[in-house]
N, C-alpha and C positions, 0 to 999 in steps of 0.2 A: 506492499499500499504504498503511493508517494504522500507524503505531507506537502501542502501549498499553506503561505502564512498572507496576511492582511500586507498590503505595501501602502504608505503615506497617507492615513488616514485623516493626515490635515492637509491633503492637497500634494499639490506635485512642488514646492519648495526643499523638501528632503528627500526626497527620494532616488536621487542617485546616488547618494550616501547608501541609504540605507537600505536601498536592493542589492549592493554590495556587502552590505552587511550581513543579512538575512541568507545571502546564499553562504556565506562562511560559517555561517548557524547551523546550515546542514537542509535546508530549504531547495526541497526539488521545483516547487514553484510559487509566481507571487499573485496575487489579485488584488483588483482595485475594487473599491465601492463606489455606489453610485451617491453620493450625498451634497454636501455644501459645495463641492468640485468634479467637474467632469471627470469621468472614467477613464477615459482614454490618454488625456496627456499624463500622467506616473508612469503607465506605462510606456510612452514614447521614449520618455528620460532615462527610465530602468533598463531600456533597452541599451544605451553604453556603459554599465558598470556592472552588468552581468552576465552572463551565459545560462541560464535555466528557465522555466515555461513561463509565459507569461497571461494572465488572465482577463477580463471584465469578468468581475461576478456583482452586480450585472449591470450593464448598459442598457437603460428603458429604450424598450424599443418603440414604441409607438410614434411617439414625437420626432424620429428619427427616419430620415426616408432609405428601403434598403440600401439606394445603390451609394449612400451616405456611409453604410452600415461594410455594407463591402468594397470601400475604398481604404476605409477605417484596417479593415482585416487585413486585408491584400497586404499594405502599406505596416503591419506593424507584425505581418509576416517573413516578410522583407527584411525588418530592422531585426526581427529575433532570428533568425534561417530559419525559420519554421517551427519556431516554439511558440505560438500565438492562439490563443482561444477565443473564438470571441462568445461569451455569456450573452444572453438577453433575456429582458426579464419584463412583464407586462408589468406591475405595478400593481394599483388601486385605482378605482374610477375617480375618487375625489383628486388627485393630486395630477393623475394623467388630465384631467380635463379642467384644471383649478389652478396647480401650478404649474405646468406644461402647457398649459391652452390647446392641448389636443382631443383626438377624436377616441374615444372609448364607447362601444358599443357591442362585440362577442369579442371576447377576450381571448377565449382558446382560438376560433373561428381566425380573428386577428391576427395574432402569432401565430398560427400554421400558415397564414398567405405571407408575413415578414421573415418567416426563415425559409418558405420555400422561394420567395423573389430571392433573397440575399442568398440565398442556392446558387437557384437559375442565375445570378449577373458573375459571381465568383463562376462557375463553368465555365460562362462565356468569356471570359478575360482570358480562363485555360484553354481555349480553342477548343468546348465542349459542344458548346450548342447556340442555336441563334439568341440576341437581345430581342426577346420575345415573352415577357409576363405579363398578362394580364389575370387581376383577381379585382376583388368587388370594392377595395381600398388604396390599393397603389397599381401604377401599370408602370411598364417599362419598355417603350418598344425602339427607340430612340439613342442609337451608340454608332458616332463616329471614331472612324480611327484615330483622332491625336487624344480621347480621352480614351483610349481602352489601354493599360498598362501592358496588358499581353499574359503570357503565362507566368505565374511566378514561380520561379525555380527551386522552389523549396514547397510546392505544392497549394491547394489551396486549405485555406485556415479552420475549422471545424467550427460549426456553429452550433451551441449549447444551450440550451434552454434552463432556466429557472424555475419550480414549481412543483407544488404542495397540493394542488387539489387533483380527483383524480381526472380530470376529463385533458387537464394538461397535461398530466405524465402524460397519459396513454396517448394525448397527440403528440410527445415530446417524442416515443419511442416510437411513432411512425415517420418521424420526417427529418427530426432532427439530427447531430451528431453524439448529442450523449445530453445527460440533465444535469442540473445541481438543484440539489434536495433540498430545500429549504431549511434554516437552521430550526428553525422552531417545528421539532418533530423528537416520536418516541421511535424509541425498538419498534412496539406496537403498533403503532401510527408506520411507519414503513415498513414492517412486514405485511400486515392489512390491507393496505390500502394503497403506499406507492408500488411495492413489486407487482402484485395484482394487473395493477393500471398499466405498469411498463410491461408485462407480457400478453395483457389482450394488443398492447399497439404494436409490440412485434409480431403478432398473429396476422395481426389487420396488412401489415405492410410485408410481411412474407419476411423478416430482416433475422439476419443472425442474431443473438446478444453480444457477442463476441467483437461485432461490430460498432457495438455501442457503449459508452463511457458513462460510469455511474458516479459522478463527484458529488461526496456525502459535506456537510458541513455542518460541524459541529461546536457547540456552544461551550466555551470551558471552562472552568473556575479551579484554574491550578496553580498550588502554590509548595514550595519547600519547606515552610512551614507549616504547624495550626494558625499561624497568626496571620502566615500571607493566604492561606486557603480561605479562613474567614472574611478575610476583608474582600478576597475574589466573588465570592460568594454572594455578597452584600453587593457587589457590583454586577454580577451577572442577576440577580433577583429585580433590579432597576430594568432591565434591557427584557427579562422575559414577561414584566410586569407591561411593559409598551406592547411587548407583539401579541400579548393572551386578551387585549382589549381590544384587539384590531381582528372584525366581524370573520374576516377570510380565514383566520387563523382559530375557530372554533372548533372546527373538526376536529383538530389534532386531541385537542380537551374532551370532545366529545365518546375519542375512542377510550380515555382512560377513564372518563363517569364524572368528567369535571366539567360538565358541560355550563354550568350556572356560573363558575370562575369567568368566563367571558365576558357578558352583560355587566356584573359589578365591575369589573377590572375599567369596563368601556364606560360608564358612571362618573366612575373617579376621575378619569382622561379628560371629562370633560370640562370637569373641576378644576383641572393642572394639578391635582392631589398627588403627583408624583411618587413621592414617600409612601402616604396609603397604598397605591397600584404595587410596590414593593414588600409591602408586609402581608399583602395578601397571597403573597409566595410563598408557601410551605415548604421545609426539607423534600418530601413526596412530590413535588411539585418541578421544585428544584434538581433534585436527583434524576428524574426521569424524563426531562427534559435537556436540561446538559448533562454533562459528566462534570464531576467533583474530585479532588484529591492530590495527591503529589504526582508529580510527572509520570511515573508510572504505572500509577492507578488507574489513571486519565488514559491514557495508552491501553490498556488492559482494557477497561470498557469501552472505548472506541470501538476496538478489533473484536470483542465479545459481542459487540450491540451488530457490528455494520459489516465485517469485516470479510465474510462470504463473500458481500454482494460490490463494497464499492473499490471500485481502481484505484482512486486519492480520496484522501480530506482535507477539507478547509478549516484549517481551525479556527475559532474567535477567543477573544480574549478579553471583553468589552468591560468598561467601567471600572477597570482596576488597572495598578502601575505594574506591569510584570519584567523579570529582569530577563535580559538578554539569556544571560546562565541557564535563567529557567525554560526559556522557549529553546534554547538548544537542545536541553536533556529530554524535553515535553518532543520534539521530533525524531530524539534516538529513541527513546520507548515505543514508540509508536512503530518505528521500523523493526527494529526491535520483536517488539508482540507479534508484528504481522507478517515476520520472518522475514522480511526482507535483505537484511543486515544480522550478524550474529554478536 
C-alpha cells in the first residue's frame, strides 16, 4: 500500500520546500486540496522539487471546463514525468451554485459527463480519437492544430473521482480510472456500501478490477505520546463534527446506527457552535470514522480496515500539530503493516 500526504495546506507559498521534505520523509505521493487556494498551483511548484506522484484530491469539476481540466492534467503529466493523477469532485449544491456560481443539476450524471469529456479530450491529444464530444452540459467539437498539444510522451494522466454515495461510486467504476474514497467513512460503510457499488460498476462496464485504482482517504489522530494522541483526537473531533453536519454524509452515520447525530450537528453548525459540535463526537464515533493511536497502531488499523482493497492511502492529520518525525514514522509503519517494506 502506497502512502500519500497532503501538500501545502496554506497554499502555494511553501509548496517547493515542503514537497522535497515530504519526499524525504518517505511519502510515495503528495495531494492538494481545493480549499482557500487553487488545487493545481501547489502541484506545479512541487513538480520542481520532488520526483514522486502528485494528485489533486480533489479539484472541483463543474466550475471548470473539461478542456481546462485536460490541459492542466496534460501539463502536469509533462512536469511530473508521468506521475500525475487528476482527481475530481462534485462538492455539494450550495458551494457549486453560491460559491462557484456554476451549475448543479444531476451531480452523478454531470460527473459522468465531465470524466468522459476530459478523457475523450486527453485521448484526442494522444491521437486516439476525434475531438467530438457532445453532452447535455458540455460540448467539445472544435480543435485546431495550434491548440492541440499532441501526444504526451508520458501517456495520458489518469482521471479519478472523489465519491461517497453508491451512485457516484458505481459511476466511477464504470467510467473513471480510479476512486478517491471520501474520508468521512468507516470500515462497515466501505464494505457494505462502497465496494458493492464499485462491483456493480465493474459489471456494467465489463472492466477488470485490476484496471481501477482504489485510494482510501483516512483521517488520523496520531501521536507518539499519550498527550500528543489526546491533542490529535481533539483536533479530529472538530473536523468530524463539521463533516457529520453535512446531509450528504448522513449515510455513513446511518450505517453505524448514528443517523440522529447528523441533524443535531447540522443545527449546531447553523448556530456557529463549533465547540458544541466537537463535543457531540464521542469516542465510538471518533474511533469508527477516524483511526487513533501511535503510528504503529494507526498503521495496523488502516491496513486491517482497508488493506485488502486499497491500492493507496491518503493520510489526513487535521486540526492538530504533528511533527515530521511522527509523519515519517506513520508512513513507514503503514508500509511495514501492508507488507511493502520490512
